[in-house]
C-alpha positions as a Markdown table, in Angstrom:
| # | Residue | x | y | z |
|---|---|---|---|---|
| 1 | Unk | -4.5 | -6.4 | -23.8 |
| 2 | Unk | -2.4 | -4.6 | -21.8 |
| 3 | Unk | -1.7 | -6.2 | -18.3 |
| 4 | Unk | -1.4 | -4.2 | -14.9 |
| 5 | Unk | 0.1 | -5.5 | -11.9 |
| 6 | Unk | -1.4 | -4.4 | -8.7 |
| 7 | Unk | 0.1 | -5.0 | -5.3 |
| 8 | Unk | -1.7 | -4.7 | -1.9 |
| 9 | Unk | -0.9 | -2.8 | 1.4 |
| 10 | Unk | -0.9 | -3.4 | 4.9 |
| 11 | Unk | -3.5 | -5.2 | 6.4 |
| 12 | Unk | -3.2 | -8.0 | 3.6 |
| 13 | Unk | -0.9 | -10.3 | 5.6 |
| 14 | Unk | -2.5 | -13.8 | 7.0 |
| 15 | Unk | -0.9 | -16.9 | 9.2 |
| 16 | Unk | 0.8 | -19.0 | 6.9 |
| 17 | Unk | 1.9 | -16.6 | 3.6 |
| 18 | Unk | 3.9 | -17.7 | 1.2 |
| 19 | Unk | 4.7 | -21.0 | 2.9 |
| 20 | Unk | 4.0 | -22.6 | -0.4 |
| 21 | Unk | 6.5 | -20.3 | -2.2 |
| 22 | Unk | 9.6 | -21.4 | 0.1 |
| 23 | Unk | 10.6 | -24.7 | -1.7 |
| 24 | Unk | 11.1 | -22.9 | -5.1 |
| 25 | Unk | 12.8 | -19.4 | -3.4 |
| 26 | Unk | 14.0 | -20.7 | -0.5 |
| 27 | Unk | 17.4 | -18.9 | -1.2 |
| 28 | Unk | 15.6 | -15.7 | -1.7 |
| 29 | Unk | 13.9 | -15.6 | 1.4 |
| 30 | Unk | 16.9 | -17.2 | 3.3 |
| 31 | Unk | 18.2 | -13.9 | 1.8 |
| 32 | Unk | 15.5 | -12.1 | 3.4 |
| 33 | Unk | 15.9 | -13.4 | 7.0 |
| 34 | Unk | 19.5 | -12.5 | 7.0 |
| 35 | Unk | 18.6 | -8.7 | 5.3 |
| 36 | Unk | 16.4 | -8.5 | 8.2 |
| 37 | Unk | 18.3 | -9.8 | 11.3 |
| 38 | Unk | 15.5 | -12.4 | 12.0 |
| 39 | Unk | 13.5 | -15.0 | 10.8 |
| 40 | Unk | 10.8 | -13.1 | 9.3 |
| 41 | Unk | 9.7 | -16.0 | 7.3 |
| 42 | Unk | 8.9 | -18.3 | 10.8 |
| 43 | Unk | 6.3 | -15.5 | 11.5 |
| 44 | Unk | 5.0 | -15.9 | 8.2 |
| 45 | Unk | 4.9 | -19.4 | 8.2 |
| 46 | Unk | 3.5 | -19.6 | 11.7 |
| 47 | Unk | 0.3 | -19.2 | 13.3 |
| 48 | Unk | 0.7 | -16.3 | 15.9 |
| 49 | Unk | -1.7 | -13.9 | 14.0 |
| 50 | Unk | -0.6 | -11.2 | 17.0 |
| 51 | Unk | 3.1 | -11.1 | 15.9 |
| 52 | Unk | 2.3 | -10.9 | 11.9 |
| 53 | Unk | 0.5 | -7.5 | 12.9 |
| 54 | Unk | 3.7 | -5.7 | 14.1 |
| 55 | Unk | 4.2 | -3.2 | 11.8 |
| 56 | Unk | 8.2 | -4.0 | 11.5 |
| 57 | Unk | 6.9 | -7.9 | 10.6 |
| 58 | Unk | 4.0 | -6.8 | 8.5 |
| 59 | Unk | 5.4 | -4.5 | 5.6 |
| 60 | Unk | 8.1 | -6.7 | 5.1 |
| 61 | Unk | 6.3 | -10.0 | 4.8 |
| 62 | Unk | 3.7 | -8.7 | 1.8 |
| 63 | Unk | 7.0 | -6.9 | 0.1 |
| 64 | Unk | 8.2 | -10.5 | 0.1 |
| 65 | Unk | 5.0 | -12.4 | -0.8 |
| 66 | Unk | 4.1 | -10.1 | -3.5 |
| 67 | Unk | 7.5 | -9.4 | -5.1 |
| 68 | Unk | 8.6 | -13.0 | -5.3 |
| 69 | Unk | 5.2 | -13.8 | -6.8 |
| 70 | Unk | 5.9 | -11.1 | -9.2 |
| 71 | Unk | 9.4 | -12.1 | -10.7 |
| 72 | Unk | 7.7 | -16.3 | -10.8 |
| 73 | Unk | 5.9 | -14.6 | -13.4 |
| 74 | Unk | 6.5 | -15.2 | -17.1 |
| 75 | Unk | 4.8 | -12.1 | -18.6 |
| 76 | Unk | 5.9 | -8.8 | -17.8 |
| 77 | Unk | 3.4 | -6.3 | -16.9 |
| 78 | Unk | 2.4 | -3.5 | -19.1 |
| 79 | Unk | 1.8 | -1.3 | -15.9 |
| 80 | Unk | 2.1 | -1.4 | -12.5 |
| 81 | Unk | 1.1 | 0.2 | -9.4 |
| 82 | Unk | 0.7 | -0.8 | -5.2 |
| 83 | Unk | -1.6 | 0.4 | -2.6 |
| 84 | Unk | 0.5 | 2.4 | 0.0 |
| 85 | Unk | 3.4 | -0.1 | 0.9 |
| 86 | Unk | 2.5 | -2.2 | -2.4 |
| 87 | Unk | 4.1 | 0.4 | -4.4 |
| 88 | Unk | 7.6 | -0.8 | -3.5 |
| 89 | Unk | 6.5 | -4.1 | -4.5 |
| 90 | Unk | 5.6 | -2.4 | -7.7 |
| 91 | Unk | 8.5 | -0.7 | -8.1 |
| 92 | Unk | 10.6 | -4.2 | -7.0 |
| 93 | Unk | 8.5 | -5.7 | -9.8 |
| 94 | Unk | 8.9 | -3.2 | -12.7 |
| 95 | Unk | 12.8 | -3.4 | -11.8 |
| 96 | Unk | 13.3 | 0.0 | -10.4 |
| 97 | Unk | 14.8 | -1.5 | -7.2 |
| 98 | Unk | 16.0 | -4.5 | -6.7 |
| 99 | Unk | 14.4 | -7.1 | -4.2 |
| 100 | Unk | 17.2 | -6.3 | -1.7 |
| 101 | Unk | 17.3 | -2.7 | -1.9 |
| 102 | Unk | 13.4 | -2.8 | -1.7 |
| 103 | Unk | 13.3 | -4.9 | 1.4 |
| 104 | Unk | 16.0 | -2.5 | 3.3 |
| 105 | Unk | 13.8 | 0.1 | 2.4 |
| 106 | Unk | 10.3 | -1.3 | 3.5 |
| 107 | Unk | 12.0 | -2.1 | 7.0 |
| 108 | Unk | 13.2 | 1.1 | 7.7 |
| 109 | Unk | 10.1 | 2.2 | 6.5 |
| 110 | Unk | 8.4 | -0.6 | 9.0 |
| 111 | Unk | 10.9 | 0.7 | 11.5 |
| 112 | Unk | 10.0 | 4.2 | 11.4 |
| 113 | Unk | 6.3 | 3.9 | 11.2 |
| 114 | Unk | 6.3 | 2.0 | 13.9 |
| 115 | Unk | 7.9 | 4.0 | 16.1 |
| 116 | Unk | 6.0 | 7.1 | 14.9 |
| 117 | Unk | 2.6 | 5.5 | 16.3 |
| 118 | Unk | 4.3 | 4.7 | 19.8 |
| 119 | Unk | 5.5 | 8.6 | 20.4 |
| 120 | Unk | 2.5 | 10.0 | 18.5 |
| 121 | Unk | -0.5 | 8.2 | 19.0 |
| 122 | Unk | -3.0 | 8.5 | 15.8 |
| 123 | Unk | -6.2 | 6.7 | 14.6 |
| 124 | Unk | -7.9 | 5.9 | 11.1 |
| 125 | Unk | -11.7 | 5.5 | 9.9 |
| 126 | Unk | -13.6 | 4.3 | 7.0 |
| 127 | Unk | -16.4 | 6.3 | 5.9 |
| 128 | Unk | -18.6 | 4.5 | 3.7 |
| 129 | Unk | -21.1 | 5.6 | 1.0 |
| 130 | Unk | -19.9 | 9.5 | 1.1 |
| 131 | Unk | -19.0 | 11.3 | -2.5 |
| 132 | Unk | -15.1 | 11.8 | -2.0 |
| 133 | Unk | -15.3 | 15.7 | -1.9 |
| 134 | Unk | -17.6 | 15.5 | 0.8 |
| 135 | Unk | -15.2 | 13.8 | 2.9 |
| 136 | Unk | -12.3 | 16.4 | 2.0 |
| 137 | Unk | -14.7 | 19.3 | 2.9 |
| 138 | Unk | -15.7 | 17.8 | 6.5 |
| 139 | Unk | -12.2 | 16.9 | 6.9 |
| 140 | Unk | -10.7 | 20.8 | 6.2 |
| 141 | Unk | -13.1 | 21.8 | 8.9 |
| 142 | Unk | -11.5 | 19.3 | 11.5 |
| 143 | Unk | -7.9 | 20.3 | 12.4 |
| 144 | Unk | -5.3 | 17.6 | 12.2 |
| 145 | Unk | -8.1 | 15.0 | 10.4 |
| 146 | Unk | -6.9 | 14.2 | 6.6 |
| 147 | Unk | -8.3 | 11.8 | 3.9 |
| 148 | Unk | -6.0 | 8.8 | 3.7 |
| 149 | Unk | -7.1 | 6.7 | 1.1 |
| 150 | Unk | -9.4 | 7.1 | -2.1 |
| 151 | Unk | -10.2 | 3.5 | -2.2 |
| 152 | Unk | -13.1 | 3.5 | -4.5 |
| 153 | Unk | -16.3 | 5.3 | -5.1 |
| 154 | Unk | -18.1 | 5.5 | -1.6 |
| 155 | Unk | -14.7 | 4.3 | -0.1 |
| 156 | Unk | -12.4 | 6.7 | 2.2 |
| 157 | Unk | -10.2 | 6.0 | 5.0 |
| 158 | Unk | -9.6 | 9.5 | 6.9 |
| 159 | Unk | -6.3 | 9.5 | 9.3 |
| 160 | Unk | -5.5 | 11.7 | 12.3 |
| 161 | Unk | -5.1 | 12.3 | 16.4 |
| 162 | Unk | -7.8 | 10.0 | 18.0 |
| 163 | Unk | -10.0 | 12.9 | 19.4 |
| 164 | Unk | -10.1 | 14.3 | 15.9 |
| 165 | Unk | -11.2 | 10.7 | 14.6 |
| 166 | Unk | -13.6 | 10.3 | 17.1 |
| 167 | Unk | -15.2 | 13.7 | 16.2 |
| 168 | Unk | -15.0 | 13.1 | 12.6 |
| 169 | Unk | -16.9 | 10.0 | 12.6 |
| 170 | Unk | -20.2 | 11.8 | 14.4 |
| 171 | Unk | -19.9 | 14.3 | 11.8 |
| 172 | Unk | -19.6 | 11.9 | 9.5 |
| 173 | Unk | -22.3 | 9.9 | 10.2 |
| 174 | Unk | -24.5 | 13.3 | 10.7 |
| 175 | Unk | -23.6 | 13.6 | 7.0 |
| 176 | Unk | -25.4 | 10.8 | 5.8 |
| 177 | Unk | -22.5 | 8.4 | 5.6 |
| 178 | Unk | -23.7 | 4.6 | 5.9 |
| 179 | Unk | -20.9 | 3.8 | 8.2 |
| 180 | Unk | -17.8 | 5.7 | 9.8 |
| 181 | Unk | -16.4 | 2.7 | 11.5 |
| 182 | Unk | -12.8 | 2.8 | 13.4 |
| 183 | Unk | -10.0 | 0.6 | 12.1 |
| 184 | Unk | -7.9 | -1.8 | 14.1 |
| 185 | Unk | -4.5 | -0.2 | 13.3 |
| 186 | Unk | -1.7 | 1.5 | 15.8 |
| 187 | Unk | -1.4 | 4.8 | 14.2 |
| 188 | Unk | -2.2 | 7.6 | 11.5 |
| 189 | Unk | -1.0 | 6.5 | 8.4 |
| 190 | Unk | -0.6 | 8.6 | 5.6 |
| 191 | Unk | -1.4 | 11.9 | 7.6 |
| 192 | Unk | 1.1 | 14.5 | 9.0 |
| 193 | Unk | 1.5 | 12.8 | 12.0 |
| 194 | Unk | 4.2 | 10.5 | 10.2 |
| 195 | Unk | 6.0 | 13.3 | 9.6 |
| 196 | Unk | 9.2 | 11.8 | 11.9 |
| 197 | Unk | 9.1 | 8.8 | 9.7 |
| 198 | Unk | 9.3 | 10.7 | 6.5 |
| 199 | Unk | 12.1 | 12.2 | 7.5 |
| 200 | Unk | 14.2 | 8.9 | 8.6 |
| 201 | Unk | 12.7 | 7.3 | 5.2 |
| 202 | Unk | 14.0 | 10.2 | 3.0 |
| 203 | Unk | 18.0 | 9.5 | 3.6 |
| 204 | Unk | 17.1 | 5.8 | 2.5 |
| 205 | Unk | 15.7 | 6.7 | -0.3 |
| 206 | Unk | 18.7 | 9.0 | -1.3 |
| 207 | Unk | 20.9 | 6.4 | -0.5 |
| 208 | Unk | 19.0 | 3.5 | -2.7 |
| 209 | Unk | 19.8 | 3.5 | -6.7 |
| 210 | Unk | 17.1 | 3.4 | -8.5 |
| 211 | Unk | 16.7 | 2.6 | -12.3 |
| 212 | Unk | 14.0 | 3.4 | -15.0 |
| 213 | Unk | 11.6 | 0.8 | -14.5 |
| 214 | Unk | 10.9 | -1.8 | -17.6 |
| 215 | Unk | 6.7 | -0.2 | -17.4 |
| 216 | Unk | 5.2 | 2.9 | -16.5 |
| 217 | Unk | 4.5 | 3.0 | -12.3 |
| 218 | Unk | 1.1 | 4.8 | -11.3 |
| 219 | Unk | 2.0 | 5.9 | -7.6 |
| 220 | Unk | 0.0 | 6.8 | -5.4 |
| 221 | Unk | 0.8 | 10.4 | -4.6 |
| 222 | Unk | -0.4 | 11.8 | -8.3 |
| 223 | Unk | -2.1 | 8.8 | -9.5 |
| 224 | Unk | -0.1 | 9.4 | -12.9 |
| 225 | Unk | 2.3 | 6.9 | -14.6 |
| 226 | Unk | 6.0 | 7.3 | -14.9 |
| 227 | Unk | 9.3 | 6.0 | -15.6 |
| 228 | Unk | 11.4 | 8.6 | -14.4 |
| 229 | Unk | 13.3 | 7.4 | -11.3 |
| 230 | Unk | 13.9 | 11.0 | -9.5 |
| 231 | Unk | 10.0 | 11.2 | -10.1 |
| 232 | Unk | 9.8 | 8.0 | -8.1 |
| 233 | Unk | 12.0 | 9.0 | -6.0 |
| 234 | Unk | 10.1 | 12.1 | -5.1 |
| 235 | Unk | 6.7 | 11.0 | -4.9 |
| 236 | Unk | 8.0 | 7.7 | -3.1 |
| 237 | Unk | 8.6 | 9.8 | 0.2 |
| 238 | Unk | 5.9 | 12.2 | -0.4 |
| 239 | Unk | 3.4 | 8.8 | -0.1 |
| 240 | Unk | 3.9 | 8.8 | 4.0 |
| 241 | Unk | 2.1 | 12.0 | 4.4 |
| 242 | Unk | 0.3 | 12.0 | 1.5 |
| 243 | Unk | -3.2 | 10.4 | 0.5 |
| 244 | Unk | -3.2 | 7.1 | -1.6 |
| 245 | Unk | -4.9 | 7.8 | -4.5 |
| 246 | Unk | -6.0 | 4.5 | -5.3 |
| 247 | Unk | -9.7 | 5.4 | -7.3 |
| 248 | Unk | -7.8 | 7.8 | -9.8 |
| 249 | Unk | -4.8 | 5.2 | -10.2 |
| 250 | Unk | -6.9 | 2.4 | -11.6 |
| 251 | Unk | -8.9 | 4.9 | -13.6 |
| 252 | Unk | -5.9 | 6.5 | -15.3 |
| 253 | Unk | -5.0 | 3.0 | -15.3 |
| 254 | Unk | -7.9 | 1.8 | -17.4 |
| 255 | Unk | -7.6 | 5.0 | -19.5 |
| 256 | Unk | -4.5 | 4.0 | -21.2 |
| 257 | Unk | -5.5 | 1.1 | -22.0 |
| 258 | Unk | -5.5 | -1.4 | -19.2 |
| 259 | Unk | -7.8 | -4.8 | -19.8 |
| 260 | Unk | -6.1 | -7.3 | -17.6 |
| 261 | Unk | -5.4 | -6.7 | -13.6 |
| 262 | Unk | -3.8 | -9.1 | -11.7 |
| 263 | Unk | -3.1 | -8.9 | -7.9 |
| 264 | Unk | -0.2 | -10.3 | -7.0 |
| 265 | Unk | 0.4 | -10.8 | -3.1 |
| 266 | Unk | -1.5 | -11.9 | -0.4 |
| 267 | Unk | -5.4 | -11.1 | 0.1 |
| 268 | Unk | -8.0 | -10.2 | -2.4 |
| 269 | Unk | -8.7 | -6.5 | -1.7 |
| 270 | Unk | -7.8 | -4.9 | -4.4 |
| 271 | Unk | -10.0 | -7.2 | -7.1 |
| 272 | Unk | -12.6 | -5.8 | -4.9 |
| 273 | Unk | -12.0 | -2.4 | -5.5 |
| 274 | Unk | -10.9 | -2.4 | -9.3 |
| 275 | Unk | -13.8 | -4.4 | -9.6 |
| 276 | Unk | -16.2 | -1.2 | -8.0 |
| 277 | Unk | -14.2 | 1.6 | -9.8 |
| 278 | Unk | -14.3 | 0.3 | -12.9 |
| 279 | Unk | -17.9 | -1.1 | -12.6 |
| 280 | Unk | -19.7 | -4.0 | -13.3 |
| 281 | Unk | -20.0 | -3.7 | -17.1 |
| 282 | Unk | -16.6 | -3.4 | -17.5 |
| 283 | Unk | -14.9 | -5.3 | -20.3 |
| 284 | Unk | -11.7 | -6.5 | -18.0 |
| 285 | Unk | -10.2 | -9.4 | -16.8 |
| 286 | Unk | -9.7 | -9.6 | -12.8 |
| 287 | Unk | -7.5 | -12.2 | -11.1 |
| 288 | Unk | -5.3 | -12.7 | -8.3 |
| 289 | Unk | -2.4 | -15.1 | -7.6 |
| 290 | Unk | -1.1 | -16.0 | -4.2 |
């Protein structure tokens, strides 16, 4: 039996997240507050949902929650993957980066992305019940609109400027999509509109030491496993402006022998995606640890 640890991305946060972890991991959480320069734990443990939704808060909060959970597990994974932001948690869990360096990178990424969203407004939408190929075909005909997340068969998120996303939603409904739903996000993540954030993150990644992980990490950009720090760096940077190939990632993990998937972090979204990708009759175990 091979165990895959998987880590959620932005949107999985909830008020009160990780509060039960604080007594046993107080020192690490206080270190996180120190690194960030503000008491993120107060926001995580509080009830202000809007404060928690700010990108500069959300991303470090999810990284802290997920990574501490992974560190607390006795069993080591045979493979890891994370959805978008979750890739940083996966890297820390596999020992490719330290908790502290990972948090600094995530904080830099979050701030750069938030600034990017404020300067260049964008939008995203979920397209339901259309083949991936059809989504790619329609996006190719609308300037500035690209596939952002291939989440599972029949569920793709697109990204781009406001006008392009509005036009795309109309075209996808005309093409037979069950739904073309605008998402409540502040920018066009995983699209060329994130290029300014990518430039800032490049310097931070270059300055961060990376080690070979203890197990293969299946990265968003390629959906392929790697233990090469140079490849990991390159893919991590490309991820900001490239689609998350989650469907193919899970398919590759299954093909490589994964029989148990454990989602570590807030929410249960990835468990549902794995079930849809693997199929109802797949002989695998899927669980979550929050």
